Biopython code that builds the backbone (N, CA, C, O; Angstrom):
import numpy as np
from Bio.PDB.StructureBuilder import StructureBuilder

atoms = [
    (1, "MET", "N", (-9.703, -32.294, -8.786)),
    (1, "MET", "CA", (-9.587, -33.888, -8.809)),
    (1, "MET", "C", (-8.206, -34.372, -7.855)),
    (1, "MET", "O", (-8.179, -35.379, -7.147)),
    (2, "LYS", "N", (-7.245, -33.527, -8.008)),
    (2, "LYS", "CA", (-6.318, -34.066, -7.255)),
    (2, "LYS", "C", (-6.169, -33.663, -5.669)),
    (2, "LYS", "O", (-5.210, -33.742, -4.901)),
    (3, "ALA", "N", (-7.403, -33.236, -5.513)),
    (3, "ALA", "CA", (-7.741, -33.108, -3.648)),
    (3, "ALA", "C", (-8.747, -34.234, -3.266)),
    (3, "ALA", "O", (-8.946, -34.434, -2.068)),
    (4, "ASP", "N", (-9.413, -35.004, -4.226)),
    (4, "ASP", "CA", (-10.417, -35.943, -4.065)),
    (4, "ASP", "C", (-10.107, -36.973, -3.121)),
    (4, "ASP", "O", (-9.295, -37.838, -3.452)),
    (5, "THR", "N", (-10.727, -37.005, -1.807)),
    (5, "THR", "CA", (-10.166, -38.175, -1.112)),
    (5, "THR", "C", (-10.116, -39.626, -1.531)),
    (5, "THR", "O", (-9.435, -40.546, -1.078)),
    (6, "LYS", "N", (-11.186, -39.599, -2.703)),
    (6, "LYS", "CA", (-11.159, -40.968, -3.389)),
    (6, "LYS", "C", (-10.437, -41.278, -4.400)),
    (6, "LYS", "O", (-10.564, -42.255, -5.138)),
    (7, "GLY", "N", (-9.304, -40.046, -4.460)),
    (7, "GLY", "CA", (-8.502, -40.306, -5.798)),
    (7, "GLY", "C", (-7.169, -40.077, -5.057)),
    (7, "GLY", "O", (-7.283, -40.582, -3.940)),
    (8, "PRO", "N", (-6.103, -39.591, -5.201)),
    (8, "PRO", "CA", (-5.254, -39.166, -4.682)),
    (8, "PRO", "C", (-4.814, -38.519, -3.438)),
    (8, "PRO", "O", (-3.856, -38.767, -2.706)),
    (9, "GLY", "N", (-5.936, -37.443, -3.358)),
    (9, "GLY", "CA", (-5.824, -36.967, -2.046)),
    (9, "GLY", "C", (-4.970, -36.292, -1.558)),
    (9, "GLY", "O", (-4.601, -36.522, -0.407)),
    (10, "TRP", "N", (-4.371, -35.173, -2.385)),
    (10, "TRP", "CA", (-3.395, -34.278, -2.304)),
    (10, "TRP", "C", (-3.682, -33.407, -1.615)),
    (10, "TRP", "O", (-4.852, -33.025, -1.575)),
    (11, "THR", "N", (-2.572, -32.743, -0.756)),
    (11, "THR", "CA", (-2.991, -31.319, 0.201)),
    (11, "THR", "C", (-2.781, -30.084, -0.540)),
    (11, "THR", "O", (-2.102, -30.114, -1.566)),
    (12, "ASP", "N", (-3.165, -29.282, -0.229)),
    (12, "ASP", "CA", (-3.148, -28.099, -0.920)),
    (12, "ASP", "C", (-1.927, -27.355, -1.200)),
    (12, "ASP", "O", (-1.803, -26.463, -2.039)),
    (13, "LYS", "N", (-0.988, -27.840, -0.364)),
    (13, "LYS", "CA", (0.463, -27.563, -0.561)),
    (13, "LYS", "C", (0.976, -28.288, -1.652)),
    (13, "LYS", "O", (1.755, -27.713, -2.412)),
    (14, "GLN", "N", (0.703, -29.310, -1.824)),
    (14, "GLN", "CA", (1.079, -30.250, -2.885)),
    (14, "GLN", "C", (0.419, -29.930, -4.441)),
    (14, "GLN", "O", (1.035, -29.995, -5.505)),
    (15, "ILE", "N", (-0.942, -29.585, -4.255)),
    (15, "ILE", "CA", (-1.363, -29.317, -5.474)),
    (15, "ILE", "C", (-0.815, -27.807, -5.839)),
    (15, "ILE", "O", (-0.411, -27.559, -6.975)),
    (16, "SER", "N", (-0.830, -26.854, -4.836)),
    (16, "SER", "CA", (-0.133, -25.423, -5.428)),
    (16, "SER", "C", (1.353, -25.564, -5.935)),
    (16, "SER", "O", (1.763, -24.818, -6.824)),
    (17, "GLU", "N", (2.142, -26.509, -5.374)),
    (17, "GLU", "CA", (3.330, -26.756, -5.999)),
    (17, "GLU", "C", (3.388, -27.720, -7.421)),
    (17, "GLU", "O", (4.364, -27.944, -8.137)),
    (18, "ALA", "N", (2.225, -28.120, -7.532)),
    (18, "ALA", "CA", (2.253, -29.013, -9.094)),
    (18, "ALA", "C", (1.759, -28.084, -9.975)),
    (18, "ALA", "O", (2.070, -28.104, -11.165)),
    (19, "PHE", "N", (0.764, -26.996, -9.335)),
    (19, "PHE", "CA", (0.548, -26.287, -10.683)),
    (19, "PHE", "C", (0.936, -25.096, -10.516)),
    (19, "PHE", "O", (0.184, -24.314, -11.098)),
    (20, "ALA", "N", (2.105, -24.409, -9.771)),
    (20, "ALA", "CA", (2.738, -23.525, -9.667)),
    (20, "ALA", "C", (1.807, -21.871, -9.130)),
    (20, "ALA", "O", (1.854, -20.720, -9.565)),
    (21, "CYS", "N", (1.117, -22.460, -8.133)),
    (21, "CYS", "CA", (-0.017, -21.107, -7.555)),
    (21, "CYS", "C", (0.077, -21.254, -6.006)),
    (21, "CYS", "O", (0.777, -21.946, -5.266)),
    (22, "ASP", "N", (-0.696, -20.525, -5.848)),
    (22, "ASP", "CA", (-0.555, -20.153, -4.293)),
    (22, "ASP", "C", (-1.608, -21.104, -3.421)),
    (22, "ASP", "O", (-2.793, -21.260, -3.714)),
    (23, "PRO", "N", (-0.953, -21.681, -2.336)),
    (23, "PRO", "CA", (-2.216, -22.440, -1.657)),
    (23, "PRO", "C", (-3.585, -21.998, -1.061)),
    (23, "PRO", "O", (-4.498, -22.595, -0.490)),
    (24, "LYS", "N", (-3.337, -20.620, -1.452)),
    (24, "LYS", "CA", (-4.575, -20.040, -1.292)),
    (24, "LYS", "C", (-5.639, -19.795, -2.361)),
    (24, "LYS", "O", (-6.843, -19.778, -2.109)),
    (25, "THR", "N", (-5.172, -19.629, -3.434)),
    (25, "THR", "CA", (-5.771, -20.356, -4.609)),
    (25, "THR", "C", (-6.293, -21.570, -4.909)),
    (25, "THR", "O", (-7.158, -21.725, -5.771)),
    (26, "VAL", "N", (-5.888, -22.323, -4.345)),
    (26, "VAL", "CA", (-6.372, -24.004, -4.184)),
    (26, "VAL", "C", (-7.290, -24.097, -3.084)),
    (26, "VAL", "O", (-7.972, -25.118, -2.987)),
    (27, "TYR", "N", (-7.410, -23.108, -2.181)),
    (27, "TYR", "CA", (-8.187, -23.415, -1.138)),
    (27, "TYR", "C", (-9.773, -22.679, -1.688)),
    (27, "TYR", "O", (-10.914, -23.059, -1.428)),
    (28, "ASN", "N", (-9.305, -21.487, -2.541)),
    (28, "ASN", "CA", (-10.380, -20.687, -3.058)),
    (28, "ASN", "C", (-11.184, -21.185, -3.913)),
    (28, "ASN", "O", (-12.324, -20.781, -4.143)),
    (29, "VAL", "N", (-10.419, -22.425, -4.615)),
    (29, "VAL", "CA", (-11.276, -23.152, -6.081)),
    (29, "VAL", "C", (-11.793, -24.118, -5.279)),
    (29, "VAL", "O", (-13.016, -24.260, -5.249)),
    (30, "ARG", "N", (-11.101, -24.790, -4.642)),
    (30, "ARG", "CA", (-11.953, -25.971, -3.601)),
    (30, "ARG", "C", (-13.103, -25.644, -3.078)),
    (30, "ARG", "O", (-14.082, -26.390, -3.040)),
    (31, "ARG", "N", (-13.039, -24.295, -2.565)),
    (31, "ARG", "CA", (-14.327, -23.696, -1.689)),
    (31, "ARG", "C", (-15.322, -23.272, -2.672)),
    (31, "ARG", "O", (-16.497, -23.524, -2.410)),
    (32, "ARG", "N", (-15.030, -22.643, -3.806)),
    (32, "ARG", "CA", (-16.286, -22.584, -4.665)),
    (32, "ARG", "C", (-16.892, -23.429, -5.489)),
    (32, "ARG", "O", (-17.981, -23.323, -6.055)),
    (33, "PHE", "N", (-15.884, -24.507, -5.519)),
    (33, "PHE", "CA", (-16.442, -25.827, -6.033)),
    (33, "PHE", "C", (-17.585, -26.515, -5.230)),
    (33, "PHE", "O", (-18.600, -26.984, -5.745)),
    (34, "VAL", "N", (-17.281, -26.515, -3.859)),
    (34, "VAL", "CA", (-18.121, -26.897, -3.017)),
    (34, "VAL", "C", (-19.363, -26.435, -3.005)),
    (34, "VAL", "O", (-20.349, -27.170, -2.946)),
    (35, "GLN", "N", (-19.420, -24.530, -3.089)),
    (35, "GLN", "CA", (-20.374, -23.989, -2.860)),
    (35, "GLN", "C", (-21.308, -23.547, -4.333)),
    (35, "GLN", "O", (-22.496, -23.250, -4.455)),
    (36, "LYS", "N", (-20.390, -23.635, -5.163)),
    (36, "LYS", "CA", (-21.241, -23.652, -6.852)),
    (36, "LYS", "C", (-20.773, -24.409, -7.865)),
    (36, "LYS", "O", (-20.760, -24.052, -9.043)),
    (37, "GLY", "N", (-20.394, -25.431, -7.453)),
    (37, "GLY", "CA", (-20.208, -27.086, -8.415)),
    (37, "GLY", "C", (-18.969, -26.195, -9.538)),
    (37, "GLY", "O", (-18.417, -25.111, -9.348)),
    (38, "LEU", "N", (-18.867, -26.977, -10.487)),
    (38, "LEU", "CA", (-17.726, -27.144, -11.283)),
    (38, "LEU", "C", (-17.871, -25.521, -12.187)),
    (38, "LEU", "O", (-16.906, -24.758, -12.235)),
    (39, "SER", "N", (-18.771, -25.297, -12.634)),
    (39, "SER", "CA", (-18.976, -24.032, -13.454)),
    (39, "SER", "C", (-18.491, -23.044, -12.684)),
    (39, "SER", "O", (-17.491, -22.444, -13.077)),
    (40, "GLY", "N", (-19.133, -22.677, -11.398)),
    (40, "GLY", "CA", (-18.652, -21.644, -10.437)),
    (40, "GLY", "C", (-16.920, -21.673, -10.300)),
    (40, "GLY", "O", (-16.109, -20.761, -10.461)),
    (41, "ALA", "N", (-16.750, -22.911, -9.985)),
    (41, "ALA", "CA", (-15.292, -23.168, -9.661)),
    (41, "ALA", "C", (-14.324, -22.659, -10.805)),
    (41, "ALA", "O", (-13.185, -22.249, -10.583)),
    (42, "LEU", "N", (-14.892, -22.731, -12.013)),
    (42, "LEU", "CA", (-13.831, -22.361, -13.133)),
    (42, "LEU", "C", (-14.136, -21.037, -13.616)),
    (42, "LEU", "O", (-13.302, -20.366, -14.224)),
    (43, "GLY", "N", (-15.400, -20.607, -13.345)),
    (43, "GLY", "CA", (-15.536, -19.262, -13.881)),
    (43, "GLY", "C", (-15.331, -17.969, -12.761)),
    (43, "GLY", "O", (-15.505, -17.852, -11.548)),
    (44, "ARG", "N", (-14.882, -17.104, -13.823)),
    (44, "ARG", "CA", (-14.373, -16.059, -12.879)),
    (44, "ARG", "C", (-15.577, -15.205, -12.738)),
    (44, "ARG", "O", (-16.653, -15.184, -13.337)),
    (45, "VAL", "N", (-15.034, -14.446, -11.684)),
    (45, "VAL", "CA", (-16.075, -13.518, -10.511)),
    (45, "VAL", "C", (-15.863, -12.077, -11.089)),
    (45, "VAL", "O", (-14.729, -11.599, -11.100)),
    (46, "ARG", "N", (-17.017, -11.329, -11.604)),
    (46, "ARG", "CA", (-17.225, -10.126, -12.228)),
    (46, "ARG", "C", (-17.215, -9.284, -11.132)),
    (46, "ARG", "O", (-17.882, -9.463, -10.112)),
    (47, "ARG", "N", (-16.281, -8.150, -11.392)),
    (47, "ARG", "CA", (-16.290, -7.133, -9.734)),
    (47, "ARG", "C", (-17.482, -6.333, -10.247)),
    (47, "ARG", "O", (-17.899, -6.130, -11.387)),
    (48, "GLN", "N", (-17.978, -5.871, -8.810)),
    (48, "GLN", "CA", (-18.815, -5.276, -8.935)),
    (48, "GLN", "C", (-18.659, -3.715, -9.226)),
    (48, "GLN", "O", (-19.576, -3.103, -9.773)),
    (49, "THR", "N", (-17.688, -3.201, -8.914)),
    (49, "THR", "CA", (-17.184, -1.821, -8.991)),
    (49, "THR", "C", (-15.695, -1.994, -9.929)),
    (49, "THR", "O", (-14.967, -2.984, -9.990)),
    (50, "PRO", "N", (-15.569, -0.903, -10.492)),
    (50, "PRO", "CA", (-14.183, -1.005, -11.307)),
    (50, "PRO", "C", (-13.525, -0.506, -10.053)),
    (50, "PRO", "O", (-13.959, 0.194, -9.139)),
    (51, "PRO", "N", (-11.839, -1.310, -10.361)),
    (51, "PRO", "CA", (-10.787, -1.086, -9.356)),
    (51, "PRO", "C", (-10.491, 0.342, -8.937)),
    (51, "PRO", "O", (-10.034, 0.500, -7.805)),
    (52, "CYS", "N", (-10.729, 1.582, -9.838)),
    (52, "CYS", "CA", (-10.522, 2.815, -9.508)),
    (52, "CYS", "C", (-12.016, 3.719, -10.202)),
    (52, "CYS", "O", (-12.743, 3.473, -11.164)),
    (53, "PRO", "N", (-12.003, 4.648, -9.344)),
    (53, "PRO", "CA", (-13.164, 5.681, -10.012)),
    (53, "PRO", "C", (-13.086, 6.232, -11.664)),
    (53, "PRO", "O", (-11.936, 6.562, -11.954)),
    (54, "ARG", "N", (-13.807, 6.352, -12.487)),
    (54, "ARG", "CA", (-13.560, 6.876, -13.725)),
    (54, "ARG", "C", (-13.323, 8.360, -13.753)),
    (54, "ARG", "O", (-13.974, 9.064, -12.982)),
    (55, "LYS", "N", (-12.369, 8.948, -14.647)),
    (55, "LYS", "CA", (-12.066, 10.196, -14.373)),
    (55, "LYS", "C", (-13.365, 10.893, -14.865)),
    (55, "LYS", "O", (-13.998, 11.647, -14.125)),
    (56, "LEU", "N", (-13.721, 10.626, -16.084)),
    (56, "LEU", "CA", (-14.744, 11.531, -17.100)),
    (56, "LEU", "C", (-16.022, 10.767, -16.765)),
    (56, "LEU", "O", (-16.064, 9.538, -16.814)),
    (57, "ASP", "N", (-17.108, 11.560, -16.409)),
    (57, "ASP", "CA", (-18.476, 11.315, -16.290)),
    (57, "ASP", "C", (-19.026, 11.382, -17.644)),
    (57, "ASP", "O", (-18.339, 11.296, -18.662)),
    (58, "GLY", "N", (-20.510, 11.567, -17.607)),
    (58, "GLY", "CA", (-20.844, 11.657, -19.064)),
    (58, "GLY", "C", (-20.796, 13.089, -19.855)),
    (58, "GLY", "O", (-20.595, 13.308, -21.049)),
    (59, "ALA", "N", (-21.069, 14.055, -18.688)),
    (59, "ALA", "CA", (-20.754, 15.426, -19.077)),
    (59, "ALA", "C", (-19.309, 15.506, -19.831)),
    (59, "ALA", "O", (-19.194, 15.694, -21.043)),
    (60, "ALA", "N", (-18.272, 15.340, -18.962)),
    (60, "ALA", "CA", (-16.900, 15.415, -19.160)),
    (60, "ALA", "C", (-16.651, 14.829, -20.567)),
    (60, "ALA", "O", (-16.059, 15.513, -21.403)),
    (61, "GLU", "N", (-17.150, 13.390, -20.898)),
    (61, "GLU", "CA", (-16.880, 12.717, -22.011)),
    (61, "GLU", "C", (-17.575, 13.553, -23.046)),
    (61, "GLU", "O", (-16.916, 13.646, -24.081)),
    (62, "ALA", "N", (-18.716, 14.182, -23.054)),
    (62, "ALA", "CA", (-19.431, 14.725, -24.031)),
    (62, "ALA", "C", (-18.442, 16.264, -24.173)),
    (62, "ALA", "O", (-18.540, 16.901, -25.221)),
    (63, "ARG", "N", (-17.818, 16.604, -23.417)),
    (63, "ARG", "CA", (-16.963, 18.111, -23.702)),
    (63, "ARG", "C", (-15.689, 17.421, -24.352)),
    (63, "ARG", "O", (-15.150, 17.906, -25.347)),
    (64, "LEU", "N", (-15.286, 16.382, -23.801)),
    (64, "LEU", "CA", (-14.108, 15.868, -24.468)),
    (64, "LEU", "C", (-14.458, 15.602, -26.093)),
    (64, "LEU", "O", (-13.678, 16.071, -26.921)),
    (65, "ILE", "N", (-15.398, 15.000, -26.451)),
    (65, "ILE", "CA", (-15.922, 14.559, -27.886)),
    (65, "ILE", "C", (-15.736, 15.891, -28.871)),
    (65, "ILE", "O", (-15.019, 16.056, -29.858)),
    (66, "ALA", "N", (-16.865, 16.950, -28.059)),
    (66, "ALA", "CA", (-16.534, 18.166, -28.595)),
    (66, "ALA", "C", (-15.563, 18.976, -28.792)),
    (66, "ALA", "O", (-15.559, 19.840, -29.669)),
    (67, "LEU", "N", (-14.663, 18.764, -27.994)),
    (67, "LEU", "CA", (-13.193, 19.293, -28.112)),
    (67, "LEU", "C", (-12.517, 18.952, -29.218)),
    (67, "LEU", "O", (-11.970, 19.717, -30.012)),
    (68, "SER", "N", (-12.580, 17.539, -29.252)),
    (68, "SER", "CA", (-11.638, 16.404, -30.405)),
    (68, "SER", "C", (-12.137, 17.081, -31.680)),
    (68, "SER", "O", (-11.305, 17.343, -32.548)),
    (69, "CYS", "N", (-13.618, 17.434, -31.900)),
    (69, "CYS", "CA", (-14.276, 17.658, -33.218)),
    (69, "CYS", "C", (-13.863, 19.136, -33.497)),
    (69, "CYS", "O", (-13.818, 19.405, -34.697)),
    (70, "SER", "N", (-13.562, 20.119, -32.669)),
    (70, "SER", "CA", (-13.343, 21.393, -32.951)),
    (70, "SER", "C", (-12.024, 21.539, -33.767)),
    (70, "SER", "O", (-11.423, 20.612, -34.309)),
    (71, "GLU", "N", (-11.717, 22.686, -33.766)),
    (71, "GLU", "CA", (-10.585, 23.192, -34.306)),
    (71, "GLU", "C", (-9.669, 22.922, -33.595)),
    (71, "GLU", "O", (-10.017, 22.985, -32.416)),
    (72, "PRO", "N", (-8.014, 22.476, -33.807)),
    (72, "PRO", "CA", (-7.267, 22.651, -32.648)),
    (72, "PRO", "C", (-5.957, 23.931, -32.865)),
    (72, "PRO", "O", (-5.467, 24.394, -33.895)),
    (73, "PRO", "N", (-5.726, 24.176, -31.627)),
    (73, "PRO", "CA", (-5.175, 25.060, -31.235)),
    (73, "PRO", "C", (-4.104, 25.697, -32.371)),
    (73, "PRO", "O", (-3.521, 24.976, -33.181)),
    (74, "GLU", "N", (-3.968, 26.858, -32.319)),
    (74, "GLU", "CA", (-3.118, 27.496, -33.647)),
    (74, "GLU", "C", (-1.963, 26.849, -33.463)),
    (74, "GLU", "O", (-1.566, 26.816, -32.298)),
    (75, "GLY", "N", (-1.186, 26.227, -34.432)),
    (75, "GLY", "CA", (0.294, 26.039, -34.804)),
    (75, "GLY", "C", (0.028, 24.454, -34.570)),
    (75, "GLY", "O", (1.099, 23.860, -34.444)),
    (76, "PHE", "N", (-0.969, 23.713, -34.489)),
    (76, "PHE", "CA", (-1.334, 22.280, -34.687)),
    (76, "PHE", "C", (-2.389, 21.890, -35.708)),
    (76, "PHE", "O", (-3.472, 22.461, -35.832)),
    (77, "GLY", "N", (-1.982, 20.913, -36.390)),
    (77, "GLY", "CA", (-2.636, 20.286, -37.715)),
    (77, "GLY", "C", (-3.877, 19.758, -37.166)),
    (77, "GLY", "O", (-4.928, 19.934, -37.782)),
    (78, "ARG", "N", (-3.842, 18.975, -35.796)),
    (78, "ARG", "CA", (-5.000, 18.367, -35.469)),
    (78, "ARG", "C", (-4.889, 17.998, -33.934)),
    (78, "ARG", "O", (-3.851, 18.144, -33.288)),
    (79, "TRP", "N", (-6.036, 17.521, -33.442)),
    (79, "TRP", "CA", (-5.675, 17.265, -32.041)),
    (79, "TRP", "C", (-4.907, 15.880, -31.799)),
    (79, "TRP", "O", (-5.314, 14.831, -32.298)),
    (80, "SER", "N", (-3.879, 15.950, -31.075)),
    (80, "SER", "CA", (-3.472, 14.639, -30.289)),
    (80, "SER", "C", (-4.096, 14.355, -28.834)),
    (80, "SER", "O", (-4.870, 15.060, -28.186)),
    (81, "LEU", "N", (-3.484, 13.011, -28.491)),
    (81, "LEU", "CA", (-4.365, 12.679, -27.475)),
    (81, "LEU", "C", (-3.576, 13.342, -26.190)),
    (81, "LEU", "O", (-4.123, 13.336, -25.087)),
    (82, "ARG", "N", (-2.331, 13.888, -26.369)),
    (82, "ARG", "CA", (-1.523, 14.369, -25.313)),
    (82, "ARG", "C", (-2.292, 15.871, -25.202)),
    (82, "ARG", "O", (-2.669, 16.230, -24.087)),
    (83, "LEU", "N", (-2.492, 16.635, -26.228)),
    (83, "LEU", "CA", (-3.079, 17.978, -26.513)),
    (83, "LEU", "C", (-4.377, 17.821, -25.867)),
    (83, "LEU", "O", (-4.559, 18.434, -24.816)),
    (84, "LEU", "N", (-5.056, 17.286, -26.216)),
    (84, "LEU", "CA", (-6.615, 16.709, -25.432)),
    (84, "LEU", "C", (-6.438, 16.633, -24.311)),
    (84, "LEU", "O", (-7.205, 17.383, -23.706)),
    (85, "ALA", "N", (-5.591, 15.921, -23.489)),
    (85, "ALA", "CA", (-5.505, 15.875, -22.502)),
    (85, "ALA", "C", (-5.065, 16.718, -21.415)),
    (85, "ALA", "O", (-5.381, 16.677, -20.226)),
    (86, "SER", "N", (-4.048, 17.716, -22.218)),
    (86, "SER", "CA", (-3.602, 18.879, -21.363)),
    (86, "SER", "C", (-4.714, 20.060, -21.568)),
    (86, "SER", "O", (-4.854, 20.966, -20.747)),
    (87, "GLU", "N", (-5.409, 19.952, -22.643)),
    (87, "GLU", "CA", (-6.433, 20.932, -23.069)),
    (87, "GLU", "C", (-7.793, 20.763, -21.774)),
    (87, "GLU", "O", (-8.391, 21.739, -21.320)),
    (88, "LEU", "N", (-8.019, 19.555, -21.430)),
    (88, "LEU", "CA", (-9.147, 18.857, -20.585)),
    (88, "LEU", "C", (-8.622, 19.657, -19.189)),
    (88, "LEU", "O", (-9.372, 20.378, -18.531)),
    (89, "VAL", "N", (-7.399, 19.441, -18.896)),
    (89, "VAL", "CA", (-7.059, 20.037, -17.348)),
    (89, "VAL", "C", (-7.091, 21.722, -17.429)),
    (89, "VAL", "O", (-7.639, 22.433, -16.586)),
    (90, "ARG", "N", (-6.407, 22.187, -18.590)),
    (90, "ARG", "CA", (-6.543, 23.628, -18.534)),
    (90, "ARG", "C", (-7.976, 24.267, -18.584)),
    (90, "ARG", "O", (-8.256, 25.239, -17.883)),
    (91, "LEU", "N", (-8.818, 23.715, -19.391)),
    (91, "LEU", "CA", (-10.453, 23.895, -19.041)),
    (91, "LEU", "C", (-11.065, 23.807, -17.960)),
    (91, "LEU", "O", (-12.191, 24.247, -17.726)),
    (92, "LYS", "N", (-9.877, 22.845, -16.753)),
    (92, "LYS", "CA", (-10.686, 22.459, -15.534)),
    (92, "LYS", "C", (-11.924, 21.622, -15.457)),
    (92, "LYS", "O", (-12.781, 21.736, -14.580)),
    (93, "ILE", "N", (-11.945, 20.680, -16.555)),
    (93, "ILE", "CA", (-12.841, 19.820, -16.847)),
    (93, "ILE", "C", (-12.361, 18.585, -16.063)),
    (93, "ILE", "O", (-13.186, 17.753, -15.685)),
    (94, "VAL", "N", (-11.100, 18.452, -15.820)),
    (94, "VAL", "CA", (-10.588, 16.955, -14.760)),
    (94, "VAL", "C", (-9.215, 17.831, -14.429)),
    (94, "VAL", "O", (-8.661, 18.666, -15.143)),
    (95, "GLU", "N", (-8.806, 17.295, -12.926)),
    (95, "GLU", "CA", (-7.823, 17.774, -12.223)),
    (95, "GLU", "C", (-6.650, 17.131, -12.864)),
    (95, "GLU", "O", (-5.637, 17.830, -12.910)),
    (96, "SER", "N", (-6.579, 15.820, -13.419)),
    (96, "SER", "CA", (-5.750, 15.386, -14.306)),
    (96, "SER", "C", (-6.256, 14.600, -15.194)),
    (96, "SER", "O", (-7.486, 14.602, -15.240)),
    (97, "ILE", "N", (-5.524, 13.703, -16.154)),
    (97, "ILE", "CA", (-5.833, 12.669, -16.985)),
    (97, "ILE", "C", (-4.883, 12.463, -17.824)),
    (97, "ILE", "O", (-4.303, 13.420, -18.337)),
    (98, "SER", "N", (-4.543, 11.143, -18.120)),
    (98, "SER", "CA", (-3.488, 10.610, -18.955)),
    (98, "SER", "C", (-4.113, 10.659, -20.335)),
    (98, "SER", "O", (-5.321, 10.469, -20.476)),
    (99, "PRO", "N", (-3.076, 10.983, -21.641)),
    (99, "PRO", "CA", (-3.426, 10.493, -22.847)),
    (99, "PRO", "C", (-3.979, 9.350, -23.252)),
    (99, "PRO", "O", (-4.691, 9.318, -24.256)),
    (100, "GLU", "N", (-3.689, 8.165, -22.442)),
    (100, "GLU", "CA", (-4.214, 6.848, -22.645)),
    (100, "GLU", "C", (-5.769, 6.894, -22.256)),
    (100, "GLU", "O", (-6.454, 6.354, -23.125)),
    (101, "THR", "N", (-6.358, 7.300, -21.387)),
    (101, "THR", "CA", (-7.497, 7.540, -20.605)),
    (101, "THR", "C", (-8.580, 8.250, -21.856)),
    (101, "THR", "O", (-9.646, 7.741, -22.205)),
    (102, "VAL", "N", (-7.954, 9.624, -22.434)),
    (102, "VAL", "CA", (-8.770, 10.140, -23.623)),
    (102, "VAL", "C", (-8.837, 9.009, -24.639)),
    (102, "VAL", "O", (-9.901, 8.805, -25.223)),
    (103, "ARG", "N", (-7.806, 8.292, -24.874)),
    (103, "ARG", "CA", (-7.665, 7.420, -26.172)),
    (103, "ARG", "C", (-9.094, 6.423, -26.025)),
    (103, "ARG", "O", (-10.016, 6.341, -26.836)),
    (104, "GLN", "N", (-8.909, 5.585, -24.485)),
    (104, "GLN", "CA", (-9.900, 4.825, -24.482)),
    (104, "GLN", "C", (-11.329, 5.207, -24.292)),
    (104, "GLN", "O", (-12.251, 4.395, -24.212)),
    (105, "THR", "N", (-11.466, 6.751, -24.216)),
    (105, "THR", "CA", (-12.867, 7.451, -23.995)),
    (105, "THR", "C", (-13.215, 7.600, -25.418)),
    (105, "THR", "O", (-14.357, 7.257, -25.724)),
    (106, "LEU", "N", (-12.521, 8.002, -26.248)),
    (106, "LEU", "CA", (-12.750, 8.487, -27.540)),
    (106, "LEU", "C", (-12.677, 7.007, -28.460)),
    (106, "LEU", "O", (-12.981, 7.057, -29.652)),
    (107, "LYS", "N", (-12.353, 5.997, -27.976)),
    (107, "LYS", "CA", (-12.326, 4.678, -28.604)),
    (107, "LYS", "C", (-13.777, 4.260, -28.648)),
    (107, "LYS", "O", (-14.343, 4.013, -29.713)),
    (108, "LYS", "N", (-14.338, 4.190, -27.530)),
    (108, "LYS", "CA", (-15.700, 3.786, -27.068)),
    (108, "LYS", "C", (-16.547, 3.605, -28.392)),
    (108, "LYS", "O", (-16.623, 4.356, -29.365)),
    (109, "THR", "N", (-17.232, 2.255, -28.119)),
    (109, "THR", "CA", (-18.182, 2.197, -29.386)),
    (109, "THR", "C", (-19.569, 1.696, -28.953)),
    (109, "THR", "O", (-19.626, 0.833, -28.077)),
    (110, "PRO", "N", (-20.531, 2.113, -29.431)),
    (110, "PRO", "CA", (-22.011, 1.531, -28.757)),
    (110, "PRO", "C", (-22.148, -0.185, -28.804)),
    (110, "PRO", "O", (-23.154, -0.737, -28.356)),
]
sb = StructureBuilder()
sb.init_structure("model")
sb.init_model(0)
sb.init_chain("A")
sb.init_seg("    ")
for serial, (resi, resn, name, xyz) in enumerate(atoms, 1):
    if name == "N":
        sb.init_residue(resn, " ", resi, " ")
    sb.init_atom(name, np.array(xyz, "f"), 0.0, 1.0, " ", f" {name:<3s}", serial, name[0])
structure = sb.get_structure()
């Protein structure tokens, strides 16, 4: 609205300073507005691919679930996320994995 020539006619720099954002953001929003309309300018663009490849494929996920349902190693009362992660590495299912990735994988719901 601030960039409208029939309105205030602010520059990208003025808009970016007023709304505390980068001038490139102002440019990109304006471009999307011209190309796709208001909903296209305000909506988020969904990524085609995740930012990093998945550590566990379907087979590795199945092995993780089976492992978590099995008896824990001797000396442990139950599987911890850290213990599961180290076991996946020890069994050479993955080269490396964090306990957080194990948690997110086990937390998935259909």
